[in-house]
PANUGU-847231 format. One line per field, with one value per residue: y, x, z of N, C-alpha, C in turn; residue number from 1; residue in three letters. Coordinates in Angstrom, 3 decimals, decimal comma. Layout:
ny <- c(Y/...)
nx <- c(X/...)
nz <- c(Z/...)
cay <- c(Y/...)
cax <- c(X/...)
caz <- c(Z/...)
cy <- c(Y/...)
cx <- c(X/...)
cz <- c(Z/...)
num <- c(NUM/...)
residu <- c(ala/...)
//
This chain:
ny <- c(-20,314/-22,567/-22,701/-23,677/-26,145/-29,116/-31,459/-34,755/-37,027/-39,936/-42,479/-46,014/-49,172/-50,558/-50,794/-48,724/-45,728/-46,090/-44,576/-41,693/-38,235/-35,536/-32,079/-29,701/-26,776/-24,691/-25,729/-26,856/-29,542/-32,570/-35,409/-38,688/-41,459/-44,927/-47,284/-50,756/-53,388/-55,911/-59,394/-61,155/-61,789/-60,726/-58,729/-55,427/-52,642/-51,285/-48,618/-47,518/-47,832/-46,167/-43,700/-43,351/-43,103/-40,833/-38,868/-38,798/-37,627/-35,238/-32,605/-32,496/-31,290/-32,420/-34,197/-36,005/-38,697/-38,972/-38,343/-40,505/-42,568/-41,843/-42,021/-44,724/-45,767/-44,758/-46,165/-48,709/-48,593/-48,175/-50,514/-52,584/-51,935/-52,461/-55,159/-58,638/-59,254/-58,848/-57,385/-55,926/-57,474/-59,995/-60,494/-62,283/-61,803/-61,726/-60,854/-58,264/-54,821/-52,464/-49,747/-47,979/-45,238/-41,961/-39,137/-35,646/-32,901/-29,502/-27,448/-24,448/-24,809/-27,485/-30,819/-32,976/-36,445/-39,374/-42,841/-45,651/-48,740/-48,690/-46,105/-43,464/-41,285/-38,698/-36,489/-33,574/-31,941/-28,702/-28,955/-30,843/-33,452/-36,447/-37,768/-40,716/-41,170/-42,992/-46,567/-49,176/-51,771/-53,497/-53,943/-55,970/-58,290/-58,009/-58,260/-60,976/-62,012/-60,616/-61,698/-64,345/-63,847/-62,759/-64,915/-66,670/-65,194/-65,020/-67,700/-68,156/-66,428/-67,632/-69,992/-69,191/-66,856/-63,289/-61,987/-60,990/-58,299/-59,412/-61,757/-60,912/-59,889/-62,275/-63,538/-61,838/-62,334/-65,049/-64,942/-63,533/-65,374/-67,418/-66,380/-65,947/-67,570/-66,724/-63,986/-64,165/-65,330/-63,241/-61,171/-62,107/-61,474/-58,910/-56,220/-57,586/-58,631/-59,942/-59,063/-56,410/-53,027/-51,515/-49,536/-50,984/-50,907/-52,375/-52,868/-53,703/-52,409/-49,907/-50,383/-50,499/-48,095/-45,846/-42,983/-39,575/-36,709/-34,264/-31,993/-29,039/-28,364/-26,905/-28,181/-28,460/-29,498/-31,589/-34,803/-36,754/-39,890/-42,399/-45,997/-46,585/-44,879/-45,644/-45,953/-47,848/-50,817/-53,010/-56,647/-57,167/-54,963/-53,264/-51,131/-49,003/-48,593/-46,793/-44,868/-43,823/-42,671/-40,656/-39,049/-38,238/-36,768/-34,640/-33,414/-32,912/-32,574/-33,634/-33,940/-34,532/-36,952/-38,566/-38,631/-39,949/-42,480/-43,424/-43,571/-45,621/-47,782/-47,986/-48,734/-51,311/-53,186/-55,827/-56,369/-57,617/-56,592/-54,738/-55,970/-56,258/-56,154/-55,476/-53,883/-51,045/-49,108/-47,173/-43,722/-41,316/-38,267/-35,803/-32,921/-30,739/-27,616/-25,692/-22,393)
nx <- c(9,600/7,879/4,637/2,044/0,444/-1,244/-3,326/-4,571/-6,220/-7,341/-9,160/-9,156/-10,828/-10,210/-9,922/-8,344/-6,672/-3,679/-1,917/0,265/1,328/3,634/3,930/6,083/6,622/8,244/10,833/11,019/10,313/8,718/6,558/5,192/3,721/3,215/1,747/2,058/0,480/1,516/1,521/0,943/-1,324/-0,664/1,078/2,607/0,585/0,300/-0,281/0,986/3,632/3,796/3,127/5,247/7,437/6,626/6,520/9,180/10,407/9,127/9,964/12,452/15,616/17,491/18,990/16,776/17,647/19,189/17,158/15,444/17,063/17,261/14,561/14,085/15,674/14,300/11,928/12,853/13,308/10,672/9,424/10,756/10,108/7,411/7,191/7,969/10,504/14,093/15,334/14,823/15,837/15,702/13,061/10,562/9,910/7,263/5,998/6,681/5,828/5,548/6,510/6,250/7,703/8,035/10,037/10,806/13,101/13,273/15,612/17,265/17,755/17,457/16,261/16,167/15,714/14,258/13,457/11,429/9,806/6,349/5,386/5,245/7,186/6,771/7,555/6,576/7,360/7,816/7,050/5,127/5,989/6,071/7,781/8,765/10,205/10,818/10,735/8,402/8,973/7,513/5,106/5,485/5,479/3,003/1,293/1,307/-0,199/-2,568/-3,389/-3,919/-5,991/-7,896/-8,446/-9,600/-11,865/-13,318/-13,919/-15,488/-17,648/-18,643/-19,595/-21,386/-22,681/-23,462/-22,790/-24,931/-24,857/-23,861/-22,799/-20,942/-18,961/-18,162/-17,084/-14,860/-13,399/-12,814/-11,253/-9,023/-8,020/-7,381/-5,249/-3,352/-0,968/0,664/0,887/2,327/4,732/5,597/5,930/8,086/10,161/10,932/13,201/15,201/17,273/15,863/13,362/11,837/12,424/11,880/10,718/11,433/12,751/15,043/18,607/19,128/17,304/18,346/20,069/18,522/17,412/16,497/17,939/18,664/19,621/17,995/18,178/16,224/15,382/13,247/11,168/7,821/5,830/5,521/4,878/3,923/2,838/0,680/0,141/-2,563/-3,840/-3,330/-4,427/-7,296/-7,202/-8,375/-8,237/-7,832/-6,626/-3,703/-2,712/-0,914/-1,367/-0,024/1,147/-1,146/-2,353/-0,504/-0,480/-3,160/-3,287/-1,459/-2,711/-5,382/-5,458/-5,150/-7,466/-9,368/-8,303/-8,624/-11,440/-12,024/-10,771/-12,130/-14,728/-14,492/-13,693/-15,911/-17,821/-17,206/-17,348/-16,762/-14,334/-13,770/-13,920/-11,863/-9,127/-7,855/-6,362/-8,047/-11,272/-10,921/-8,041/-6,020/-5,590/-3,367/-1,992/0,359/0,608/2,743/3,061/5,225/6,675)
nz <- c(-8,764/-8,424/-9,498/-8,906/-6,768/-6,840/-5,222/-4,717/-2,576/-1,380/0,278/-0,290/-0,743/1,538/5,189/6,294/5,167/3,759/2,388/2,240/2,148/1,455/1,610/1,410/0,820/1,572/1,821/-0,622/-0,928/-1,691/-1,437/-2,027/-0,486/0,048/1,966/3,043/4,539/6,873/5,980/7,918/10,593/13,023/12,468/11,978/11,083/7,745/7,706/9,953/9,196/6,886/7,991/9,773/8,032/6,617/8,707/9,461/7,265/6,803/7,564/6,543/5,428/3,965/1,151/-1,093/-1,206/1,184/2,976/2,588/3,542/6,246/6,964/6,604/8,619/10,816/10,540/11,078/13,859/14,748/13,821/15,187/17,813/17,748/17,477/18,261/17,690/17,655/15,732/12,453/10,407/11,494/11,388/9,753/6,264/5,413/7,651/7,956/7,823/5,269/3,046/-0,029/-1,869/-3,347/-3,704/-4,111/-4,427/-5,029/-6,679/-7,816/-10,580/-10,991/-10,212/-7,540/-6,792/-5,179/-4,927/-4,095/-4,458/-5,515/-5,993/-8,250/-10,444/-12,714/-15,438/-17,255/-20,243/-21,831/-24,484/-24,413/-24,160/-22,275/-19,569/-18,029/-15,022/-12,960/-12,167/-11,932/-10,214/-8,644/-9,916/-11,739/-10,223/-8,957/-11,125/-11,640/-9,509/-10,013/-12,468/-11,679/-9,869/-11,608/-13,307/-11,458/-10,653/-13,078/-13,506/-11,238/-11,740/-14,009/-12,974/-10,961/-11,697/-11,760/-8,636/-5,932/-3,509/-0,410/-1,398/-3,249/-1,593/-0,438/-2,665/-3,222/-0,918/-1,216/-3,500/-2,559/-0,699/-2,444/-3,972/-2,062/-1,623/-3,770/-3,234/-0,883/-1,779/-3,418/-1,514/-0,090/-1,695/-1,299/-1,272/-2,662/-5,414/-7,373/-7,041/-5,584/-4,435/-1,231/1,561/4,611/6,933/7,115/6,643/4,096/2,476/1,791/-0,285/-2,505/-3,149/-5,569/-7,018/-7,980/-10,040/-11,943/-14,558/-14,750/-17,357/-19,509/-18,186/-17,352/-15,689/-12,771/-11,563/-8,843/-7,790/-6,435/-6,689/-6,707/-8,405/-10,950/-14,294/-14,881/-16,850/-19,427/-19,865/-22,556/-23,560/-24,683/-23,447/-21,157/-17,816/-16,097/-17,830/-19,030/-16,792/-16,105/-18,438/-18,516/-16,129/-16,607/-18,732/-17,997/-15,230/-11,742/-10,225/-12,140/-13,064/-10,757/-10,596/-13,011/-12,724/-10,459/-11,509/-13,436/-11,799/-10,076/-11,871/-12,189/-9,843/-9,249/-10,279/-12,724/-15,323/-15,344/-14,317/-11,025/-7,728/-5,633/-5,087/-4,919/-4,570/-2,246/-3,043/-4,195/-5,314/-6,308/-8,031/-9,521/-10,840/-12,769/-13,081)
cay <- c(-21,506/-23,357/-21,877/-24,229/-27,539/-29,732/-32,737/-35,582/-37,989/-40,609/-43,848/-47,055/-50,043/-51,157/-50,116/-47,518/-45,164/-46,285/-43,593/-40,427/-37,320/-34,411/-30,825/-28,766/-25,793/-23,857/-26,367/-27,436/-31,005/-33,167/-36,871/-39,547/-42,679/-45,939/-48,339/-52,126/-54,092/-57,263/-60,486/-61,891/-61,129/-60,032/-57,783/-53,998/-52,134/-50,448/-47,217/-47,094/-47,733/-44,977/-42,518/-43,227/-42,576/-39,444/-37,987/-38,674/-36,807/-34,073/-31,339/-32,747/-30,374/-33,226/-34,668/-37,094/-39,940/-38,962/-38,383/-41,898/-43,367/-41,490/-42,548/-46,178/-46,015/-44,495/-47,289/-49,832/-48,431/-48,380/-51,909/-53,413/-51,617/-52,991/-56,605/-59,483/-59,551/-57,926/-56,574/-56,131/-58,584/-61,249/-60,596/-62,841/-60,725/-61,643/-60,208/-56,863/-53,823/-51,739/-48,713/-47,416/-43,774/-41,129/-37,788/-34,725/-31,608/-28,536/-26,445/-23,370/-25,265/-28,947/-31,576/-34,215/-37,373/-40,704/-43,705/-47,045/-49,342/-48,453/-44,710/-43,119/-39,897/-38,347/-35,088/-33,116/-30,849/-27,621/-29,368/-31,876/-34,766/-36,996/-38,611/-41,576/-41,153/-44,174/-47,860/-49,914/-53,173/-54,287/-54,288/-57,246/-59,326/-57,829/-58,751/-62,424/-62,204/-60,090/-62,685/-65,453/-63,365/-62,602/-66,259/-67,223/-64,454/-65,394/-69,055/-68,001/-65,825/-68,634/-71,015/-68,650/-65,654/-62,047/-62,136/-59,823/-57,891/-60,164/-62,768/-60,261/-59,867/-63,641/-63,800/-61,133/-63,048/-66,296/-64,574/-63,197/-66,635/-68,192/-65,829/-65,687/-68,127/-65,869/-62,761/-64,517/-65,477/-61,896/-60,392/-62,624/-60,949/-57,497/-55,845/-58,575/-58,237/-60,555/-58,599/-54,969/-52,283/-50,927/-49,242/-51,963/-50,728/-53,200/-52,281/-54,068/-51,462/-48,781/-50,781/-50,479/-46,751/-45,160/-41,547/-38,863/-35,279/-33,997/-30,554/-28,586/-27,725/-26,970/-28,969/-27,636/-30,096/-32,753/-35,600/-37,868/-40,580/-43,759/-46,957/-46,636/-44,004/-46,182/-46,015/-49,244/-51,284/-54,324/-57,677/-57,147/-53,736/-53,239/-49,832/-48,994/-47,790/-45,698/-43,820/-43,171/-41,833/-39,468/-38,193/-37,650/-35,764/-33,468/-32,757/-32,503/-32,362/-34,829/-34,098/-35,215/-38,335/-39,245/-38,860/-40,930/-43,793/-43,827/-43,940/-46,936/-48,788/-48,140/-49,440/-52,692/-53,522/-57,214/-56,400/-58,535/-55,812/-54,140/-56,823/-55,632/-56,979/-55,111/-52,959/-49,707/-48,900/-45,789/-42,908/-40,063/-37,657/-34,415/-32,365/-29,460/-26,847/-24,747/-21,136)
cax <- c(9,761/6,647/3,450/0,909/0,516/-2,572/-3,247/-5,743/-5,898/-8,620/-9,082/-9,719/-11,864/-9,782/-10,359/-7,548/-5,901/-2,271/-1,122/0,608/2,032/4,339/4,011/6,920/7,000/9,325/12,110/10,938/10,344/7,404/6,649/4,011/4,122/2,154/2,018/1,578/0,366/2,058/0,622/0,624/-2,378/-0,075/2,077/2,357/-0,193/0,998/-0,519/2,034/4,871/3,781/3,151/6,607/8,272/6,193/6,923/10,641/10,877/8,264/10,694/13,836/16,308/18,522/18,635/15,807/18,327/19,484/15,882/14,986/17,897/16,845/13,216/14,182/16,204/13,193/11,001/13,481/13,023/9,235/9,090/11,272/9,329/6,053/7,216/8,655/11,833/15,134/15,752/14,014/16,416/15,254/11,623/10,207/9,480/5,809/5,520/7,093/4,997/6,458/5,896/7,000/7,644/8,789/10,208/11,603/13,467/13,551/16,669/17,027/17,732/17,518/15,360/16,684/14,625/14,543/12,310/11,357/8,481/5,427/4,964/5,973/7,535/6,706/7,761/6,100/8,167/7,023/6,514/4,121/6,602/5,948/8,934/8,651/11,527/11,008/10,269/7,596/9,386/6,501/3,994/5,794/5,006/1,561/0,567/1,136/-1,342/-3,768/-3,824/-4,527/-7,261/-8,827/-8,847/-10,497/-13,128/-14,064/-14,441/-16,552/-18,791/-19,173/-20,310/-22,408/-23,314/-23,139/-23,215/-25,529/-24,511/-22,925/-22,126/-19,776/-17,940/-17,648/-16,224/-13,603/-12,666/-12,308/-10,164/-7,850/-7,475/-6,826/-3,972/-2,460/0,392/1,423/1,197/3,380/5,962/6,004/6,399/9,398/11,167/11,201/14,610/16,071/17,520/14,857/12,066/11,596/12,915/10,801/11,017/10,999/13,573/16,249/19,769/19,065/16,465/19,140/20,734/17,580/16,882/16,890/18,027/19,404/19,379/17,524/18,096/14,860/15,382/11,939/10,190/6,651/5,052/6,097/3,800/4,200/1,549/0,661/-0,341/-4,017/-4,340/-3,098/-5,661/-7,723/-7,172/-8,993/-7,262/-7,594/-5,914/-2,246/-2,382/-0,179/-2,113/0,791/1,274/-2,452/-2,574/0,349/-0,935/-4,432/-2,990/-0,821/-3,625/-6,658/-5,326/-5,286/-8,865/-10,025/-7,832/-9,297/-12,834/-12,063/-10,435/-13,253/-15,875/-14,234/-13,717/-17,279/-18,582/-16,717/-17,048/-16,310/-12,943/-13,568/-13,665/-10,537/-8,551/-7,047/-6,340/-9,178/-12,153/-10,336/-6,854/-5,824/-5,203/-2,692/-1,170/0,789/0,951/3,431/3,210/6,327/6,496)
caz <- c(-9,591/-8,350/-9,755/-8,175/-6,322/-6,735/-4,502/-4,442/-1,510/-1,136/0,775/-1,140/-0,189/2,805/6,411/6,521/4,061/4,092/1,653/2,893/1,249/2,075/0,849/2,148/-0,201/2,106/1,498/-1,955/-0,769/-1,878/-1,451/-1,963/0,215/-0,021/2,933/2,803/5,816/6,998/5,598/9,146/11,364/14,177/12,000/12,093/9,949/6,779/8,065/10,881/8,423/6,032/8,858/10,299/6,949/6,381/9,807/9,453/6,148/6,592/7,725/6,154/4,518/3,316/-0,183/-1,023/-0,876/2,620/3,681/2,526/4,459/7,606/7,164/6,743/9,969/11,746/10,421/11,778/15,287/14,953/13,571/16,281/19,013/17,608/17,241/19,244/17,167/18,095/14,595/11,257/9,648/12,113/11,179/8,434/5,375/5,348/8,867/7,947/7,170/4,395/2,208/-1,139/-1,851/-4,281/-3,161/-4,927/-3,866/-6,090/-6,590/-8,767/-11,966/-11,016/-9,352/-6,964/-6,495/-4,665/-5,224/-3,667/-4,564/-6,627/-6,190/-9,466/-10,748/-14,130/-15,805/-18,548/-20,790/-22,420/-25,789/-24,189/-23,960/-20,919/-19,212/-16,853/-14,385/-12,116/-12,699/-10,954/-10,165/-7,938/-10,804/-12,389/-9,309/-8,756/-12,294/-11,484/-8,614/-10,673/-13,464/-10,934/-9,337/-12,721/-13,741/-10,439/-10,714/-14,270/-13,257/-10,238/-12,412/-14,932/-12,210/-10,061/-12,214/-11,053/-7,238/-5,283/-2,151/0,432/-2,204/-3,846/-0,545/-0,310/-3,809/-3,028/0,136/-1,801/-4,421/-1,750/-0,155/-3,555/-4,439/-0,924/-1,797/-4,682/-2,495/0,068/-2,564/-3,832/-0,354/0,313/-2,621/-1,036/-1,120/-3,304/-6,800/-8,245/-6,567/-5,606/-3,291/-0,437/2,956/5,607/8,121/7,055/5,964/2,684/1,738/1,298/-1,532/-3,612/-3,362/-6,801/-6,773/-9,005/-10,258/-13,297/-14,863/-15,025/-18,669/-20,160/-17,432/-17,044/-14,602/-12,083/-10,971/-7,933/-7,804/-5,894/-7,683/-6,739/-9,460/-12,288/-15,071/-15,073/-18,237/-19,617/-20,247/-24,007/-23,919/-24,572/-22,862/-19,902/-16,854/-15,573/-18,846/-19,175/-15,612/-16,197/-19,534/-18,095/-15,101/-17,205/-19,671/-17,395/-13,794/-10,913/-9,819/-13,248/-13,051/-9,650/-10,986/-14,093/-12,171/-9,604/-12,351/-14,023/-10,736/-9,586/-12,900/-12,187/-8,441/-9,131/-10,784/-13,846/-16,541/-15,152/-13,275/-9,989/-6,519/-4,784/-5,813/-5,009/-3,756/-1,809/-4,196/-3,856/-6,359/-6,138/-9,336/-9,321/-12,071/-12,642/-13,809)
cy <- c(-22,329/-22,430/-22,359/-25,680/-28,047/-31,124/-33,439/-36,678/-38,649/-42,051/-44,816/-47,887/-50,728/-50,269/-48,796/-47,036/-45,230/-45,405/-42,379/-39,516/-36,191/-33,237/-29,839/-27,743/-24,917/-24,413/-27,072/-28,944/-31,552/-34,683/-37,488/-40,900/-43,638/-47,109/-49,686/-52,884/-55,465/-58,295/-61,354/-61,097/-60,309/-58,951/-56,334/-53,512/-51,250/-48,971/-46,701/-46,941/-46,450/-43,693/-42,277/-42,608/-41,129/-38,508/-37,768/-37,695/-35,446/-32,738/-31,461/-31,656/-31,099/-33,548/-35,749/-38,433/-40,025/-39,020/-39,797/-42,769/-43,107/-42,072/-44,054/-46,558/-45,778/-45,637/-48,522/-49,774/-48,704/-49,848/-52,814/-53,188/-52,254/-54,507/-57,326/-59,790/-58,474/-57,033/-56,830/-57,329/-59,940/-61,490/-61,214/-61,764/-60,591/-60,999/-58,734/-55,998/-52,847/-50,528/-48,339/-45,904/-43,155/-39,730/-36,955/-33,502/-30,688/-27,641/-25,428/-23,876/-26,787/-29,542/-32,812/-35,130/-38,650/-41,522/-45,097/-47,534/-48,865/-47,100/-44,152/-41,621/-39,697/-36,853/-34,805/-31,928/-29,866/-27,970/-30,481/-33,271/-35,187/-37,966/-39,396/-41,697/-42,466/-45,417/-48,616/-51,395/-54,057/-54,728/-55,617/-58,404/-59,229/-58,403/-60,259/-62,721/-61,722/-61,071/-63,879/-65,058/-63,258/-63,957/-66,851/-66,516/-64,883/-66,794/-68,997/-67,447/-66,798/-69,652/-70,459/-67,471/-64,433/-62,119/-60,867/-59,563/-58,685/-61,247/-62,188/-60,195/-61,245/-63,983/-63,123/-61,832/-64,332/-66,015/-64,292/-64,445/-67,442/-67,697/-65,614/-66,347/-67,278/-64,561/-63,000/-64,649/-64,116/-61,107/-60,851/-62,178/-59,473/-57,288/-56,971/-58,227/-58,888/-60,126/-57,104/-54,327/-51,586/-50,558/-50,401/-51,850/-51,546/-52,450/-52,550/-53,044/-50,340/-49,101/-50,611/-49,116/-46,212/-43,666/-40,886/-37,392/-35,061/-32,479/-30,170/-27,802/-27,960/-27,887/-28,057/-28,169/-31,325/-33,474/-36,704/-38,564/-41,990/-44,696/-47,079/-45,774/-44,439/-46,277/-47,479/-49,628/-52,689/-55,344/-57,642/-55,945/-53,908/-51,899/-50,015/-48,051/-46,630/-44,546/-43,073/-42,235/-40,546/-38,519/-37,508/-36,526/-34,499/-32,694/-32,154/-32,232/-33,620/-35,015/-34,854/-36,680/-39,126/-39,579/-39,953/-42,337/-44,300/-44,287/-45,332/-48,035/-49,045/-48,831/-50,925/-53,134/-54,950/-57,425/-57,374/-57,817/-55,230/-54,893/-56,053/-56,450/-56,686/-54,074/-51,556/-49,603/-47,450/-44,993/-41,583/-39,564/-36,221/-33,946/-30,950/-28,806/-25,769/-23,507/-21,148)
cx <- c(8,478/5,447/2,258/1,164/-0,909/-2,424/-4,593/-5,313/-7,202/-8,393/-9,726/-10,749/-11,451/-10,149/-9,637/-6,918/-4,430/-1,345/-0,836/1,243/2,660/4,341/4,806/7,470/8,153/10,689/12,081/10,915/8,918/7,557/5,260/4,474/2,942/2,508/1,450/1,622/1,013/1,038/0,251/-0,393/-1,811/0,917/1,641/1,559/0,639/0,832/0,575/3,364/4,887/3,787/4,546/7,531/7,906/6,714/8,427/11,120/10,199/9,007/12,152/14,359/17,431/18,101/17,567/16,447/18,613/18,203/15,308/15,772/17,502/15,469/13,238/14,724/15,120/12,192/11,555/13,160/11,550/8,866/9,548/10,466/7,945/6,015/7,942/10,082/12,824/15,643/14,819/14,532/15,995/13,761/11,344/9,591/7,963/5,204/5,919/6,025/5,924/5,760/6,848/6,918/8,449/8,850/11,065/11,955/13,879/14,718/16,417/16,899/17,775/16,534/16,090/15,504/15,160/13,274/12,514/9,939/7,670/4,732/5,851/6,178/7,535/6,990/7,046/6,959/7,268/6,461/5,482/4,681/6,475/7,096/8,639/10,041/11,801/10,444/9,558/7,959/8,301/5,382/4,227/5,286/3,504/0,764/0,377/-0,087/-2,635/-4,286/-4,486/-5,907/-8,301/-9,341/-9,855/-11,851/-13,966/-14,658/-15,615/-17,813/-19,453/-20,020/-21,499/-23,183/-22,926/-23,670/-23,839/-24,888/-23,436/-22,190/-20,886/-18,630/-17,319/-16,714/-14,870/-12,740/-12,063/-11,140/-8,887/-7,197/-6,799/-5,447/-2,975/-1,091/1,256/1,815/2,335/4,725/6,494/6,592/7,792/10,516/11,464/12,675/15,558/16,173/16,553/13,447/11,914/12,162/11,779/11,319/10,535/11,816/14,844/17,382/19,716/18,284/17,285/19,829/19,823/16,927/17,410/16,923/18,815/19,043/19,025/17,511/16,659/14,791/14,022/10,945/9,033/5,842/5,763/4,957/4,369/2,873/1,670/-0,057/-1,859/-4,630/-3,888/-4,438/-6,059/-7,716/-7,765/-7,937/-6,905/-6,746/-4,409/-1,770/-1,664/-0,893/-1,339/0,865/-0,039/-2,731/-1,764/-0,154/-2,255/-4,183/-2,413/-1,793/-4,852/-6,579/-5,607/-6,700/-9,643/-9,593/-8,543/-10,737/-12,945/-11,790/-11,579/-14,447/-15,697/-14,282/-15,136/-18,184/-18,237/-16,367/-16,532/-14,913/-12,740/-13,386/-12,255/-9,852/-7,644/-7,194/-7,502/-10,022/-11,583/-9,148/-6,837/-5,204/-4,593/-1,906/-0,859/1,272/1,494/3,624/4,264/6,054/7,235)
cz <- c(-9,619/-8,498/-8,944/-7,805/-6,145/-6,137/-4,530/-3,475/-1,105/-0,711/-0,204/-0,412/1,105/3,991/6,642/5,226/4,447/3,257/2,533/1,839/2,052/1,106/1,687/1,144/0,269/1,724/0,142/-1,968/-0,830/-1,950/-1,469/-1,446/0,236/0,891/2,519/4,123/5,747/6,546/6,791/9,957/12,515/13,766/12,158/10,888/9,024/7,065/8,988/10,151/7,590/6,850/9,418/9,258/6,655/7,463/9,839/8,389/6,056/6,649/7,299/5,222/3,777/1,880/-0,050/-0,676/0,615/3,445/3,694/3,496/5,909/7,930/7,350/8,119/11,015/11,723/11,122/13,269/15,590/14,823/14,700/17,551/18,967/17,462/18,368/18,829/17,590/16,970/13,428/10,479/10,199/11,900/9,815/7,549/5,294/6,596/8,940/7,289/6,461/3,788/1,083/-1,056/-2,973/-3,698/-4,105/-4,093/-5,014/-5,714/-7,700/-10,192/-12,079/-10,014/-8,857/-6,655/-5,857/-4,796/-4,654/-3,935/-5,748/-6,574/-7,293/-9,629/-12,264/-14,295/-17,117/-18,972/-21,541/-23,801/-25,666/-24,010/-22,500/-20,678/-17,942/-16,232/-13,663/-12,782/-11,589/-10,998/-9,552/-8,867/-11,510/-11,531/-9,100/-9,925/-12,267/-10,627/-9,260/-11,712/-12,792/-10,419/-10,447/-13,201/-12,752/-10,494/-11,920/-14,122/-12,278/-10,898/-13,382/-14,197/-11,444/-10,642/-11,402/-9,624/-6,676/-3,925/-1,452/-0,336/-2,882/-2,845/-0,373/-1,457/-3,643/-1,965/-0,408/-2,745/-3,640/-1,174/-1,251/-3,967/-3,298/-1,059/-2,720/-4,004/-1,508/-0,645/-2,981/-2,675/0,073/-0,619/-2,381/-0,719/-1,523/-4,787/-7,781/-7,853/-6,710/-4,347/-2,567/0,946/3,828/6,901/8,122/6,372/4,465/1,870/1,113/-0,026/-2,742/-3,828/-4,694/-6,516/-7,893/-9,058/-11,719/-13,522/-15,218/-16,334/-19,335/-19,459/-17,023/-15,867/-14,056/-11,378/-10,100/-7,682/-7,237/-6,864/-7,727/-7,819/-10,852/-13,017/-15,248/-16,548/-18,307/-20,027/-21,729/-24,428/-23,796/-24,013/-21,531/-18,934/-16,287/-16,579/-19,031/-18,002/-15,690/-17,270/-19,182/-17,081/-15,703/-18,105/-18,963/-15,890/-12,990/-10,378/-10,896/-13,305/-11,962/-10,021/-12,044/-13,580/-11,292/-10,430/-12,954/-12,966/-10,239/-10,600/-12,926/-10,765/-8,253/-9,725/-11,942/-15,178/-16,516/-14,013/-12,321/-8,722/-5,583/-5,517/-5,967/-4,063/-3,277/-2,955/-3,741/-5,057/-5,984/-7,509/-9,135/-10,686/-11,860/-13,490/-15,124)
num <- c(1/2/3/4/5/6/7/8/9/10/11/12/13/14/15/16/17/18/19/20/21/22/23/24/25/26/27/28/29/30/31/32/33/34/35/36/37/38/39/40/41/42/43/44/45/46/47/48/49/50/51/52/53/54/55/56/57/58/59/60/61/62/63/64/65/66/67/68/69/70/71/72/73/74/75/76/77/78/79/80/81/82/83/84/85/86/87/88/89/90/91/92/93/94/95/96/97/98/99/100/101/102/103/104/105/106/107/108/109/110/111/112/113/114/115/116/117/118/119/120/121/122/123/124/125/126/127/128/129/130/131/132/133/134/135/136/137/138/139/140/141/142/143/144/145/146/147/148/149/150/151/152/153/154/155/156/157/158/159/160/161/162/163/164/165/166/167/168/169/170/171/172/173/174/175/176/177/178/179/180/181/182/183/184/185/186/187/188/189/190/191/192/193/194/195/196/197/198/199/200/201/202/203/204/205/206/207/208/209/210/211/212/213/214/215/216/217/218/219/220/221/222/223/224/225/226/227/228/229/230/231/232/233/234/235/236/237/238/239/240/241/242/243/244/245/246/247/248/249/250/251/252/253/254/255/256/257/258/259/260/261/262/263/264/265/266/267/268/269/270/271/272/273/274/275/276/277/278/279/280/281/282/283/284/285/286/287/288/289/290/291)
residu <- c(met/ile/lys/ser/val/asp/val/val/tyr/glu/gln/gly/ser/asn/glu/asn/asn/glu/asp/gln/tyr/ile/leu/asn/glu/lys/his/gly/phe/phe/ala/val/ile/asp/gly/ala/thr/ser/leu/ala/lys/thr/gly/met/pro/gly/leu/leu/ala/ser/gln/thr/val/arg/asp/ser/met/ala/glu/ser/thr/ala/ser/pro/leu/ala/ala/phe/gln/gln/ala/asn/ala/ala/leu/ser/glu/thr/ala/val/ala/ala/ser/glu/tyr/leu/ser/val/ser/ala/thr/pro/lys/glu/glu/arg/ser/thr/cys/gly/gly/thr/ala/val/arg/phe/his/glu/asp/ala/leu/glu/tyr/ala/his/leu/gly/asp/cys/met/leu/phe/leu/glu/tyr/ser/asp/gly/thr/val/arg/arg/val/thr/phe/asp/his/leu/ser/ile/leu/asp/asn/leu/ala/ile/arg/glu/ala/his/his/tyr/arg/met/lys/trp/leu/glu/glu/his/gly/leu/pro/pro/gly/asp/glu/ala/lys/arg/met/his/lys/glu/val/lys/glu/his/ile/ser/pro/thr/leu/leu/thr/asn/arg/arg/lys/leu/asn/glu/ser/asn/gly/tyr/gly/val/phe/asp/gly/ser/lys/glu/ala/glu/arg/phe/ile/glu/ser/gly/thr/ile/pro/leu/ile/asn/val/ser/lys/val/leu/leu/ile/ser/asp/gly/leu/gln/tyr/pro/val/ser/pro/glu/ser/asp/ser/asp/gly/trp/ser/gln/ala/ala/glu/his/ser/phe/arg/his/gly/val/asp/ser/leu/leu/ala/ala/val/asn/glu/leu/glu/gln/ser/asp/pro/leu/cys/tyr/lys/tyr/pro/arg/leu/lys/pro/ala/asp/asp/lys/thr/ala/val/leu/ile/thr/leu/lys)
//
């Protein structure tokens, strides 16, 4: 059934790569996971959260939904052990480290999937039609912070001009401090109906897992992708970065997508041509081609 599997995995501009992925061809199970570090200085790193979820699911033979539930329970144990709180529910949301994820399991004539957060799942059919299976609830909140960051950067550039070297680092630091109240407000909406679903180890997370089964009728390719590989778009564009990323991957492959996104980001290290929260996010994609 599976003809080939192509993977790209690259660290962004932060200190650690908090993305993870799973390739378990023996059991037909694949996943992409994206960690998010606590907003508190003393919180657990997102890397530990994403590694915990990855390790819990890596050899799973359960459905993606059951695997997600098991992984969330494992994260609960890890989070409590790493904190001063007796439970995840007692931990303020801004102090929780979380991760999103998308996973699939192949059967003879169907695909099971589960989804949390901002890792996405796309299908391509034999006639070239691209289907977006999942929805990125987090992008709605992220866009609020991105707009604030863009406004602050443009004002900074207007007042100071293009910053050299260390001045660019100072600008990025100032931008992050400026949008921190919005980031905090957004984080406090995790696993709430007016926010987004995400692995955090809480019981509430299980209520927000999207899952289902899709017949593999004329499906030619399956793409799992983290948000760092969204195609950069300018403020004037009405294009959708997710759709562009999926279409590029299906047409040219994930190596080509990685190169294209990197080229655009590197041409805009100050994030003013293509507004985003940081110069480069961690990037992961798994592209599965079917026979």
